[in-house]
KOLGU-957978 format. One record per residue (C-alpha): residue number from 1; residue in three letters; x, y, z. Coordinates in Angstrom, 2 decimals, padded with zeros to 5 digits. Layout:
<pts>
nr,rest,x,y,z
NUM,ALA,X,Y,Z $
...
</pts>
This chain:
<pts>
nr,rest,x,y,z
1,MET,000.00,000.00,000.00 $
2,ALA,001.47,003.34,-001.08 $
3,TYR,001.26,006.32,001.24 $
4,ASP,000.98,010.00,000.46 $
5,LEU,003.64,011.87,002.45 $
6,THR,004.68,015.48,002.85 $
7,THR,006.19,017.86,005.37 $
8,LEU,005.00,021.47,005.61 $
9,LYS,007.50,024.32,005.77 $
10,ASN,006.96,024.56,009.54 $
11,GLY,007.99,020.91,010.05 $
12,LEU,004.50,019.43,010.40 $
13,ARG,004.49,015.92,008.92 $
14,VAL,001.50,014.50,007.03 $
15,VAL,000.89,010.83,006.25 $
16,ALA,-002.20,009.74,004.31 $
17,GLU,-003.55,006.44,003.01 $
18,LYS,-006.30,006.15,000.43 $
19,MET,-009.06,003.60,000.96 $
20,PRO,-011.06,003.64,-002.30 $
21,ALA,-013.92,001.50,-001.01 $
22,VAL,-015.02,003.95,001.72 $
23,ARG,-016.87,007.27,001.72 $
24,THR,-015.47,008.46,005.05 $
25,VAL,-012.20,010.11,005.95 $
26,ALA,-010.52,009.91,009.34 $
27,VAL,-008.10,012.63,010.42 $
28,GLY,-005.91,012.49,013.51 $
29,VAL,-003.54,015.10,014.88 $
30,PHE,-000.88,013.23,016.88 $
31,VAL,001.27,015.25,019.29 $
32,ARG,004.26,013.62,020.93 $
33,THR,003.35,014.47,024.47 $
34,GLY,002.05,012.08,027.08 $
35,ALA,002.81,010.87,030.56 $
36,VAL,006.45,010.11,029.69 $
37,ASN,007.08,013.74,028.68 $
38,GLU,005.91,015.28,031.96 $
39,SER,007.82,016.25,035.06 $
40,ALA,006.57,014.99,038.41 $
41,GLN,004.99,018.42,039.01 $
42,GLU,003.27,018.30,035.59 $
43,SER,001.90,014.77,035.90 $
44,GLY,-001.45,014.62,034.09 $
45,TYR,-001.00,017.87,032.12 $
46,SER,-001.14,016.20,028.69 $
47,HIS,-004.42,014.54,029.60 $
48,PHE,-005.81,017.74,031.07 $
49,VAL,-005.01,019.69,027.89 $
50,GLU,-006.88,017.02,025.95 $
51,HIS,-009.95,017.71,028.10 $
52,MET,-009.69,021.49,028.09 $
53,VAL,-009.43,022.15,024.35 $
54,PHE,-013.06,021.06,024.05 $
55,LYS,-014.15,023.70,026.58 $
56,GLY,-013.89,026.55,024.10 $
57,THR,-011.70,028.35,021.60 $
58,LYS,-011.16,032.03,020.88 $
59,GLU,-014.26,032.12,018.67 $
60,LYS,-016.47,029.31,019.99 $
61,ASP,-017.57,028.31,023.47 $
62,ALA,-018.03,024.69,024.56 $
63,ALA,-021.68,024.56,023.48 $
64,GLN,-020.86,025.88,020.00 $
65,LEU,-018.03,023.35,019.63 $
66,ALA,-020.37,020.54,020.66 $
67,ASP,-022.95,021.76,018.14 $
68,GLU,-020.31,021.83,015.39 $
69,MET,-019.23,018.28,016.22 $
70,ASP,-022.83,017.06,016.11 $
71,ARG,-023.44,018.79,012.78 $
72,LEU,-020.41,017.05,011.32 $
73,GLY,-021.77,013.69,012.37 $
74,GLY,-019.25,010.87,012.52 $
75,ALA,-017.05,011.16,015.58 $
76,THR,-014.76,013.81,017.04 $
77,ASN,-012.78,013.03,020.16 $
78,ALA,-009.31,012.72,021.70 $
79,PHE,-007.22,010.39,023.81 $
80,THR,-003.98,010.55,025.77 $
81,ALA,-001.47,007.70,025.91 $
82,LYS,001.90,007.25,027.57 $
83,GLU,003.81,008.71,024.60 $
84,SER,001.27,010.78,022.67 $
85,THR,-001.97,012.72,022.59 $
86,CYS,-004.31,012.41,019.62 $
87,PHE,-007.22,014.61,018.51 $
88,TYR,-009.29,013.06,015.75 $
89,THR,-012.41,013.28,013.66 $
90,LYS,-014.11,010.91,011.24 $
91,VAL,-016.50,012.48,008.74 $
92,LEU,-017.93,012.02,005.27 $
93,ASP,-015.34,012.97,002.66 $
94,GLU,-017.47,015.96,001.66 $
95,HIS,-016.99,017.40,005.18 $
96,LEU,-013.18,017.06,005.26 $
97,GLU,-012.59,020.83,005.19 $
98,ARG,-014.90,021.43,008.15 $
99,GLY,-013.36,018.57,010.10 $
100,LEU,-009.83,019.88,009.59 $
101,GLY,-010.96,023.37,010.51 $
102,LEU,-012.46,022.09,013.75 $
103,LEU,-009.27,020.22,014.74 $
104,ALA,-007.13,023.27,013.94 $
105,ASP,-009.38,025.49,016.05 $
106,LEU,-009.16,023.09,019.01 $
107,LEU,-005.38,022.80,018.93 $
108,LEU,-004.27,026.24,017.85 $
109,HIS,-006.84,028.49,019.52 $
110,PRO,-007.90,026.98,022.86 $
111,ALA,-009.34,029.50,025.32 $
112,PHE,-008.97,027.54,028.57 $
113,PRO,-011.81,029.45,030.31 $
114,PRO,-010.86,029.72,034.01 $
115,GLU,-014.31,028.71,035.27 $
116,ASP,-014.32,025.59,033.05 $
117,LEU,-010.79,024.77,034.13 $
118,GLU,-011.84,024.63,037.77 $
119,ARG,-014.87,022.46,036.95 $
120,GLU,-012.77,020.11,034.83 $
121,LYS,-010.41,019.51,037.72 $
122,GLY,-013.33,017.86,039.50 $
123,VAL,-014.13,015.76,036.42 $
124,VAL,-010.55,014.46,036.11 $
125,ILE,-010.28,013.80,039.84 $
126,GLU,-013.44,011.69,039.54 $
127,GLU,-011.82,009.90,036.58 $
128,ILE,-008.83,009.08,038.81 $
129,ALA,-011.23,007.80,041.47 $
130,MET,-012.98,005.59,038.90 $
131,CYS,-009.73,003.74,038.30 $
132,GLU,-009.32,003.24,042.05 $
133,ASP,-012.85,001.79,042.20 $
134,ASN,-012.27,-000.64,039.29 $
135,PRO,-010.05,-003.43,040.66 $
136,GLU,-009.05,-004.78,037.23 $
137,ASP,-007.97,-001.33,036.04 $
138,LEU,-006.24,-000.71,039.34 $
139,VAL,-004.13,-003.87,039.25 $
140,HIS,-002.76,-002.95,035.82 $
141,GLU,-001.87,000.53,037.08 $
142,LEU,-000.21,-001.06,040.10 $
143,LEU,001.78,-003.37,037.84 $
144,SER,002.94,-000.36,035.81 $
145,ASP,004.11,001.23,039.08 $
146,ALA,006.02,-001.95,039.90 $
147,GLN,007.63,-002.31,036.47 $
148,TYR,008.52,001.31,035.77 $
149,ALA,009.23,002.95,039.12 $
150,GLY,011.71,005.75,038.48 $
151,HIS,011.21,005.52,034.71 $
152,PRO,009.10,007.96,032.62 $
153,LEU,006.61,005.15,031.88 $
154,GLY,005.86,005.02,035.59 $
155,MET,004.09,008.39,035.37 $
156,PRO,000.28,008.04,035.43 $
157,ILE,-001.57,009.33,032.37 $
158,LEU,-004.28,010.94,034.51 $
159,GLY,-001.86,012.48,036.97 $
160,THR,-002.62,012.60,040.69 $
161,GLU,-005.22,014.50,042.63 $
162,GLU,-002.46,016.77,043.94 $
163,THR,-001.04,017.66,040.52 $
164,VAL,-004.49,018.15,039.00 $
165,ARG,-005.59,020.48,041.80 $
166,GLY,-002.42,022.52,041.25 $
167,ILE,-003.13,023.23,037.56 $
168,THR,-003.60,026.87,036.59 $
169,ARG,-004.40,028.42,033.24 $
170,ASP,-000.91,029.93,032.96 $
171,LYS,000.75,026.59,033.76 $
172,LEU,-001.38,024.85,031.16 $
173,LEU,-000.64,027.43,028.48 $
174,ASP,003.07,027.23,029.25 $
175,PHE,003.00,023.42,029.02 $
176,MET,001.12,023.50,025.74 $
177,GLY,003.51,026.11,024.33 $
178,ARG,006.50,023.88,025.07 $
179,HIS,005.02,020.58,023.86 $
180,TYR,002.56,021.48,021.10 $
181,THR,004.81,022.37,018.16 $
182,PRO,004.54,021.45,014.46 $
183,GLN,007.88,019.62,014.60 $
184,ASN,006.42,017.50,017.39 $
185,THR,003.21,016.68,015.49 $
186,VAL,001.95,014.34,012.78 $
187,ILE,-001.35,014.61,010.92 $
188,SER,-002.58,011.21,009.78 $
189,VAL,-005.40,010.80,007.26 $
190,ALA,-007.06,007.62,005.99 $
191,GLY,-010.05,007.07,003.75 $
192,SER,-011.49,009.01,000.84 $
193,TYR,-009.60,012.19,-000.14 $
194,ASP,-007.91,014.06,-002.99 $
195,TRP,-004.22,014.44,-002.11 $
196,GLU,-003.64,017.88,-003.63 $
197,GLU,-006.77,019.27,-002.00 $
198,LEU,-005.86,017.65,001.33 $
199,VAL,-002.39,019.25,001.36 $
200,ARG,-003.90,022.61,000.45 $
201,LEU,-006.39,022.40,003.32 $
202,ILE,-003.82,021.26,005.88 $
203,ASP,-001.46,024.06,004.86 $
204,ARG,-004.34,026.55,005.09 $
205,PHE,-005.30,025.52,008.62 $
206,PHE,-001.90,024.52,010.07 $
207,GLY,000.72,026.14,007.82 $
208,ALA,001.03,029.34,009.87 $
209,TRP,001.64,027.39,013.10 $
210,SER,005.17,028.38,014.08 $
211,ALA,005.63,027.34,017.70 $
212,VAL,009.07,025.99,018.58 $
213,GLY,009.90,023.83,021.58 $
214,PRO,012.58,021.44,022.83 $
215,GLN,013.18,018.23,020.94 $
216,VAL,011.48,015.21,022.50 $
217,ALA,013.98,012.89,024.16 $
218,GLN,014.02,009.24,023.13 $
219,LEU,012.45,006.92,025.68 $
220,PRO,015.28,005.32,027.68 $
221,ALA,015.53,001.62,028.38 $
222,ALA,013.58,000.58,031.45 $
223,PRO,015.45,-000.67,034.51 $
224,VAL,015.00,-004.37,035.29 $
225,GLN,012.68,-004.54,038.29 $
226,CYS,011.42,-007.34,040.52 $
227,SER,008.98,-005.33,042.60 $
228,ARG,005.98,-006.81,044.43 $
229,LEU,003.10,-004.42,045.04 $
230,THR,-000.23,-005.15,046.72 $
231,ARG,-003.36,-003.15,047.45 $
232,ASP,-005.78,-004.45,050.07 $
233,LYS,-009.38,-003.91,048.96 $
234,ASP,-012.58,-005.54,050.14 $
235,THR,-013.50,-007.08,046.79 $
236,GLU,-015.10,-010.37,045.79 $
237,GLN,-012.14,-011.26,043.59 $
238,VAL,-008.39,-011.03,043.86 $
239,GLN,-006.83,-009.37,040.81 $
240,ILE,-003.42,-010.78,039.91 $
241,CYS,-000.84,-009.41,037.44 $
242,VAL,002.65,-010.62,036.60 $
243,GLY,004.85,-008.52,034.31 $
244,TYR,008.05,-009.27,032.43 $
245,PRO,010.31,-006.93,030.44 $
246,ALA,009.84,-007.54,026.72 $
247,PHE,011.00,-006.06,023.42 $
248,LYS,010.24,-002.55,022.22 $
249,GLY,008.01,-001.82,019.25 $
250,ASN,009.01,-001.89,015.58 $
251,THR,011.63,-004.63,016.04 $
252,ARG,011.66,-008.16,014.66 $
253,GLU,011.35,-009.52,018.20 $
254,SER,008.15,-007.52,018.66 $
255,TYR,006.48,-009.66,015.96 $
256,ALA,007.68,-012.87,017.61 $
257,GLN,006.39,-011.78,021.01 $
258,LEU,003.00,-010.99,019.47 $
259,ILE,002.73,-014.61,018.35 $
260,LEU,003.99,-015.72,021.77 $
261,THR,001.35,-013.83,023.74 $
262,THR,-001.37,-015.08,021.37 $
263,LEU,-000.58,-018.72,022.10 $
264,PHE,000.19,-018.18,025.78 $
265,GLY,-002.84,-016.15,026.88 $
266,GLY,-004.36,-014.24,023.97 $
267,ALA,-006.95,-016.72,022.67 $
268,MET,-009.49,-019.28,023.88 $
269,SER,-007.12,-022.12,022.97 $
270,SER,-004.17,-020.44,024.69 $
271,ARG,-002.30,-022.15,027.49 $
272,LEU,-003.43,-019.87,030.31 $
273,PHE,-007.09,-019.90,029.24 $
274,GLN,-007.24,-023.67,028.82 $
275,THR,-005.40,-024.52,032.04 $
276,ILE,-006.93,-022.01,034.44 $
277,ARG,-010.44,-021.54,033.07 $
278,GLU,-011.35,-024.58,031.00 $
279,GLN,-009.55,-027.39,032.85 $
280,ASN,-009.79,-026.07,036.42 $
281,GLY,-012.65,-023.54,036.38 $
282,LEU,-010.71,-021.10,038.55 $
283,ALA,-011.24,-017.83,036.68 $
284,TYR,-013.62,-016.20,034.25 $
285,SER,-011.06,-013.73,032.95 $
286,VAL,-007.46,-014.82,032.37 $
287,TYR,-005.16,-013.55,029.62 $
288,SER,-001.76,-012.20,028.57 $
289,TYR,-000.90,-009.18,026.46 $
290,ILE,002.03,-007.14,025.19 $
291,ASN,002.66,-003.45,025.87 $
292,VAL,005.05,-001.93,023.34 $
293,TYR,006.50,001.56,023.46 $
294,SER,009.17,003.29,021.37 $
295,GLY,012.00,002.18,023.66 $
296,VAL,010.52,-000.43,026.00 $
297,GLY,008.22,-003.44,025.98 $
298,GLY,006.41,-005.53,028.56 $
299,MET,004.57,-008.85,028.65 $
300,GLU,001.78,-008.96,031.20 $
301,LEU,-000.20,-011.89,032.61 $
302,TYR,-003.57,-011.37,034.31 $
303,ALA,-006.17,-013.40,036.18 $
304,GLY,-009.11,-012.55,038.44 $
305,THR,-010.24,-015.20,040.91 $
306,SER,-011.64,-015.72,044.41 $
307,PRO,-009.47,-015.23,047.50 $
308,GLU,-009.77,-018.94,048.23 $
309,THR,-008.36,-019.99,044.85 $
310,ALA,-005.88,-017.14,044.29 $
311,GLN,-002.79,-019.11,045.33 $
312,ARG,-003.79,-022.04,043.12 $
313,VAL,-004.18,-019.69,040.15 $
314,VAL,-000.76,-018.12,040.79 $
315,ASP,000.80,-021.58,041.00 $
316,LEU,-000.79,-022.65,037.71 $
317,MET,000.32,-019.45,035.96 $
318,GLY,003.88,-020.02,037.15 $
319,GLN,003.69,-023.67,036.11 $
320,GLU,002.70,-022.69,032.56 $
321,VAL,005.55,-020.19,032.35 $
322,LYS,008.10,-022.81,033.40 $
323,LEU,006.66,-025.44,031.06 $
324,LEU,006.91,-023.05,028.15 $
325,VAL,010.53,-022.22,028.90 $
326,ARG,011.46,-025.86,029.49 $
327,ASP,009.63,-027.55,026.60 $
328,GLY,009.17,-024.69,024.16 $
329,VAL,006.34,-024.06,021.73 $
330,SER,005.09,-026.85,019.49 $
331,GLN,004.97,-026.44,015.73 $
332,GLU,001.20,-026.87,015.72 $
333,GLU,000.42,-024.16,018.28 $
334,PHE,003.00,-021.88,016.69 $
335,LEU,001.30,-022.07,013.28 $
336,LYS,-002.15,-021.65,014.82 $
337,ALA,-001.07,-018.60,016.85 $
338,LYS,000.70,-017.02,013.87 $
339,GLU,-002.47,-017.29,011.78 $
340,ALA,-004.60,-015.93,014.63 $
341,ALA,-002.25,-012.94,015.04 $
342,LYS,-002.42,-012.22,011.30 $
343,ILE,-006.23,-012.42,011.22 $
344,SER,-006.56,-010.24,014.31 $
345,PHE,-004.31,-007.60,012.77 $
346,VAL,-006.14,-007.59,009.43 $
347,MET,-009.54,-007.31,011.10 $
348,GLY,-008.26,-004.38,013.14 $
349,GLN,-007.20,-002.53,010.00 $
350,GLU,-010.50,-002.60,008.10 $
351,SER,-011.72,000.85,009.11 $
352,SER,-010.40,004.28,008.20 $
353,THR,-010.08,005.13,011.90 $
354,SER,-007.84,002.12,012.55 $
355,ARG,-005.61,002.96,009.59 $
356,MET,-005.39,006.59,010.65 $
357,ARG,-004.41,005.67,014.20 $
358,GLY,-001.84,003.06,013.21 $
359,ASN,-000.16,005.24,010.59 $
360,GLY,-000.08,008.30,012.82 $
361,ASN,001.39,006.43,015.76 $
362,VAL,004.14,004.78,013.71 $
363,MET,005.10,008.03,011.99 $
364,LEU,005.11,009.97,015.28 $
365,LEU,007.15,007.48,017.30 $
366,TYR,009.38,005.87,014.66 $
367,GLY,009.47,008.42,011.84 $
368,CYS,008.44,005.93,009.15 $
369,THR,005.49,004.19,007.56 $
370,ARG,004.67,000.52,008.10 $
371,PRO,002.30,-000.81,005.42 $
372,CYS,-000.12,-003.59,006.35 $
373,GLU,001.47,-005.84,003.74 $
374,GLU,004.90,-005.32,005.34 $
375,ILE,003.57,-006.21,008.79 $
376,LEU,001.88,-009.36,007.49 $
377,THR,005.06,-010.35,005.64 $
378,LYS,007.12,-009.91,008.80 $
379,LEU,004.62,-011.91,010.85 $
380,GLU,004.68,-014.67,008.25 $
381,SER,008.50,-014.74,008.24 $
382,ILE,008.80,-015.30,012.00 $
383,THR,010.03,-018.82,012.77 $
384,LEU,009.30,-021.23,015.58 $
385,ASP,012.90,-020.92,016.77 $
386,GLU,012.50,-017.13,017.04 $
387,VAL,009.35,-017.45,019.15 $
388,ASN,011.05,-019.93,021.47 $
389,ALA,014.09,-017.67,021.76 $
390,VAL,011.89,-014.68,022.62 $
391,ALA,009.97,-016.81,025.16 $
392,ARG,013.21,-017.80,026.90 $
393,SER,014.40,-014.20,026.90 $
394,ILE,011.17,-012.77,028.30 $
395,PHE,010.34,-015.45,030.85 $
396,GLY,013.95,-015.81,031.91 $
397,ALA,014.05,-012.19,033.10 $
398,PRO,013.10,-010.90,036.56 $
399,TYR,009.37,-010.32,036.93 $
400,CYS,007.14,-007.91,038.82 $
401,THR,003.80,-008.65,040.47 $
402,ALA,000.72,-006.68,041.45 $
403,VAL,-002.19,-007.92,043.54 $
404,VAL,-005.43,-006.14,044.39 $
405,GLY,-008.04,-007.60,046.74 $
406,ARG,-008.29,-009.51,049.98 $
407,THR,-006.45,-012.75,050.69 $
408,ALA,-006.14,-014.86,053.82 $
409,ALA,-002.37,-014.72,053.47 $
410,PRO,000.10,-012.99,051.15 $
411,LEU,000.39,-014.78,047.82 $
412,SER,003.60,-016.63,047.04 $
413,PHE,004.99,-016.38,043.51 $
414,HIS,007.67,-019.04,043.99 $
415,ALA,006.08,-021.09,041.20 $
416,PHE,007.54,-018.56,038.76 $
417,ASP,011.11,-018.92,040.05 $
</pts>
């Protein structure tokens, strides 16, 4: 798949992918600012900016912005991740100009009304509390704390109640001025568009943007941790997470570890699912997954079970890890997992929004394009020996644990040793 690529005079990069079979166009403005780019005193600022741009611009208040979004139809929203913030819209191709104009207004002319800023602090603090009240979300946050203490990835996306309460309009404007620059931004487009007209529109709305800020530092390697964190909560289930250091994104090993996590805990026929749920009936939800960042990766194992069966579940998880390292992956499960990973990827790329997000993220973090055909070719080229080598590397490293809930006694993770 060929991409349309250009860079405006101000350094703003544009990546676009045509999808002839659709009538929609998805546009995302990706800014390389997230939790990893914040100081301890600015924790949560990227996320708070994402909220506040929708509260009004120099020419439109929040109600007028909401009305404009509804008139466009489709979807207009934003999200903040560890390494980026994205503002996006998906509209009919005939409304591309209006959609781009709306995104430019949000990013380049936010008003940050003081009264809305104070109200939004309460909203975000409630969002932080929601995570605390959701044990499954909480255990993953706790595992992140265990794995990345002292590393930029250890910073929470939402910030803390203390840092959010300390936000002022001047602090927010200063933060945005330093992080929101054209050189630090990628516009990704996917769907139905005319390339020459698209470039003209983007230059019209974003070409005069001339902010300059410091270059974003590359994400450093994460320290090897073996932390054990627990949170006592009066819940019906005990939430259990085990995390291992893995390979960073956009490497050959990252494709092998995707196949590995699929066969180990990413499907109904996976080892964790079959052993813990199907054969022993000890958990409803049990899985593994990979987190990949530009400089770091992690493989995470999860299960939720009753306090009475928690130790048994931990022992079985550890047993499966040791069996995998000792005996390796069979040819049959390797081929099945590789096909499942390919199908899952293809299904996830069938919408203009998915293409826009994938292309924008890769261009922002790695400075390149990664066509679907190239990804499928790399997945197909991964060998059984590579998956086994990655499994030994990942599961042979020190691990971290996080537990949320109530147990009669502290859980032992000796089965993993």
